[in-house]
MARDO-898926 format. One line per 5 residues: their letters; for each residue x, y, z of C-alpha. Coordinates in steps of 0.05 Angstrom, whole numbers, padded with zeros to 5 digits. Example, Ala and Ser with C-alpha at 12.3 -4.5 7.8 and 13.67 -1.06 7.14 Angstrom:
<atoms>
AS	00246/-00090/00156; 00273/-00021/00143;
</atoms>
This chain:
<atoms>
XXXXX	00421/-00040/00093; 00457/-00009/00151; 00424/00027/00209; 00448/00094/00183; 00419/00077/00114;
XXXXX	00350/00075/00145; 00349/00151/00150; 00346/00197/00089; 00321/00142/00043; 00279/00156/-00019;
XXXXX	00210/00127/-00006; 00152/00123/-00055; 00082/00112/-00027; 00025/00101/-00076; -00044/00121/-00053;
XXXXX	-00007/00167/-00005; -00058/00223/-00001; -00107/00194/00049; -00118/00139/00101; -00065/00085/00107;
XXXXX	-00021/00115/00053; -00019/00182/00087; -00001/00150/00153; 00054/00110/00119; 00082/00173/00086;
XXXXX	00079/00210/00152; 00118/00158/00191; 00173/00154/00138; 00177/00230/00134; 00181/00235/00210;
XXXXX	00243/00191/00207; 00277/00239/00159; 00263/00202/00094; 00249/00236/00028; 00178/00215/00011;
XXXXX	00141/00217/-00055; 00067/00206/-00052; 00032/00182/-00116; -00041/00180/-00134; -00095/00202/-00183;
XXXXX	-00125/00261/-00146; -00083/00323/-00154; -00117/00366/-00101; -00116/00311/-00048; -00042/00297/-00059;
XXXXX	-00025/00370/-00058; -00064/00384/00005; -00030/00325/00041; 00039/00346/00018; 00027/00419/00036;
XXXXX	00002/00400/00105; 00061/00354/00121; 00111/00405/00095; 00082/00469/00124; 00061/00442/00192;
XXXXX	00117/00392/00204; 00173/00411/00157; 00173/00342/00125; 00203/00327/00057; 00142/00304/00018;
XXXXX	00132/00310/-00057; 00065/00297/-00092; 00063/00263/-00160; -00002/00254/-00198; -00009/00189/-00237;
XXXXX	-00063/00139/-00256; -00024/00077/-00236; -00070/00031/-00275; -00053/00067/-00340; 00013/00043/-00370;
XXXXX	00021/00106/-00412; 00012/00150/-00350; 00060/00107/-00310; 00112/00111/-00365; 00105/00187/-00369;
XXXXX	00111/00193/-00293; 00177/00156/-00286; 00217/00219/-00298; 00185/00250/-00236; 00201/00192/-00190;
XXXXX	00268/00186/-00154; 00324/00154/-00193; 00339/00112/-00131; 00280/00083/-00094; 00300/00052/-00027;
XXXXX	00228/00035/-00007; 00168/00026/-00052; 00101/00020/-00016; 00045/-00005/-00061; -00016/00021/-00023;
XXXXX	-00061/00047/-00079; -00125/00008/-00087; -00200/00010/-00077; -00263/-00029/-00089; -00299/-00026/-00156;
XXXXX	-00369/-00001/-00143; -00398/-00015/-00211; -00466/-00048/-00206; -00500/-00083/-00264; -00538/-00145/-00282;
XXXXX	-00513/-00204/-00322; -00443/-00218/-00348; -00430/-00146/-00365; -00439/-00125/-00293; -00395/-00182/-00270;
XXXXX	-00341/-00162/-00319; -00343/-00089/-00297; -00334/-00109/-00224; -00279/-00159/-00236; -00241/-00118/-00287;
XXXXX	-00247/-00056/-00244; -00221/-00090/-00182; -00163/-00121/-00221; -00143/-00054/-00250; -00151/-00016/-00185;
XXXXX	-00114/-00065/-00141; -00067/-00108/-00183; -00045/-00064/-00240; -00034/-00004/-00194; 00020/-00044/-00158;
XXXXX	00048/-00086/-00214; 00057/-00032/-00267; 00096/00016/-00224; 00138/-00038/-00190; 00159/-00070/-00255;
XXXXX	00175/-00001/-00283; 00222/00019/-00226; 00252/-00048/-00205; 00320/-00027/-00233; 00319/00033/-00186;
XXXXX	00316/-00011/-00124; 00386/-00016/-00093; 00414/-00072/-00052; 00377/-00069/00014; 00315/-00041/-00021;
XXXXX	00245/-00057/00001; 00179/-00070/-00036; 00119/-00071/00011; 00049/-00082/-00016; -00014/-00069/00024;
XXXXX	-00070/-00119/00011; -00129/-00140/00054; -00155/-00194/00100; -00205/-00207/00043; -00147/-00238/00004;
XXXXX	-00142/-00292/00058; -00214/-00307/00076; -00250/-00291/00011; -00285/-00229/-00013; -00310/-00234/-00085;
XXXXX	-00273/-00197/-00139; -00240/-00150/-00089; -00212/-00207/-00047; -00190/-00244/-00109; -00152/-00183/-00135;
XXXXX	-00116/-00175/-00069; -00100/-00249/-00068; -00069/-00241/-00137; -00019/-00194/-00106; 00002/-00248/-00057;
XXXXX	00020/-00295/-00114; 00055/-00239/-00151; 00095/-00220/-00089; 00122/-00291/-00082; 00150/-00287/-00153;
XXXXX	00176/-00217/-00142; 00212/-00237/-00078; 00246/-00295/-00115; 00267/-00249/-00172; 00294/-00192/-00130;
XXXXX	00322/-00232/-00071; 00389/-00245/-00104; 00398/-00169/-00109; 00386/-00161/-00034; 00316/-00132/-00044;
XXXXX	00260/-00158/00001; 00187/-00161/-00020; 00132/-00169/00031; 00057/-00160/00042; 00018/-00126/00097;
XXXXX	-00054/-00151/00099; -00098/-00106/00143; -00165/-00124/00173; -00218/-00071/00185; -00186/-00002/00189;
XXXXX	-00226/00059/00208; -00206/00129/00186; -00201/00113/00112; -00246/00125/00052; -00255/00051/00037;
XXXXX	-00320/00037/00076; -00353/00105/00069; -00418/00112/00108; -00423/00036/00118; -00375/00038/00177;
XXXXX	-00423/00071/00226; -00421/00062/00302; -00460/-00003/00301; -00416/-00033/00247; -00353/-00011/00283;
XXXXX	-00377/-00046/00346; -00394/-00109/00307; -00326/-00112/00272; -00289/-00096/00337; -00322/-00156/00367;
XXXXX	-00291/-00201/00314; -00220/-00183/00337; -00182/-00210/00396; -00162/-00140/00420; -00232/-00109/00421;
XXXXX	-00222/-00055/00370; -00215/-00043/00295; -00150/-00019/00265; -00125/00051/00254; -00084/00074/00194;
XXXXX	-00023/00082/00239; -00027/00009/00259; -00017/-00012/00187; 00035/00042/00175; 00076/00017/00233;
XXXXX	00077/-00053/00203; 00100/-00025/00137; 00155/00015/00169; 00179/-00047/00207; 00185/-00086/00142;
XXXXX	00225/-00029/00113; 00273/-00027/00172; 00343/-00057/00175; 00318/-00106/00226; 00271/-00138/00175;
XXXXX	00325/-00152/00124; 00318/-00228/00131; 00243/-00227/00119; 00218/-00234/00048; 00161/-00266/00010;
XXXXX	00118/-00261/00073; 00047/-00239/00088; 00043/-00200/00153; -00029/-00199/00178; -00048/-00135/00214;
XXXXX	-00119/-00148/00238; -00121/-00151/00314; -00134/-00226/00312; -00195/-00219/00267; -00165/-00275/00225;
XXX	-00109/-00317/00255; -00046/-00331/00216; -00032/-00395/00180;
</atoms>
């Protein structure tokens, strides 16, 4: 991928309506790329795309899709770019189902697998032939995948194993596949009301830089891995956590 090829690319960002995904989409669009944001919530996607287009003049297209539903993914393929230079798998969330006994356990584990693993795997496998030489697949996971975190952490860790295989499969075509694993990030919907001032202070104290992350911190790491300068990096996990958990 040449330096000139890093401008005007076709970029697909899943979960692109809010938080980290929106910041990722914004940075690519600022650079002059054609960005498609994908997610389940039509009004959220439309509002984000309208804001980025009307206030900044960015090229952003919303596409509604339940990425954990293979039928919906298949039906959505016609609305995605025929050439995808950068695919950012950012969609994901925590399953909040609560219940006793094995049925409750099943609901949590199945929900987290569907929300975090299938939302990345189904779309990536469906568009892999659209990735050109020099293409990039970047998947956003979590520090929970590295230090443990129940069904949520396990689902994110599954993406690490999958990415190793994907990198080996697509590497001969000149496509790189990498992971960005954030720590605590404020300004997203993930924590809800749990991330109050006291919790922010506590979590900031676990880092080496004295603060929690911002969506743009993670977005910058994603954009780096999509850059021409990162063309010799693949199969890697880039931790983005301010030193909350040191690399291995």
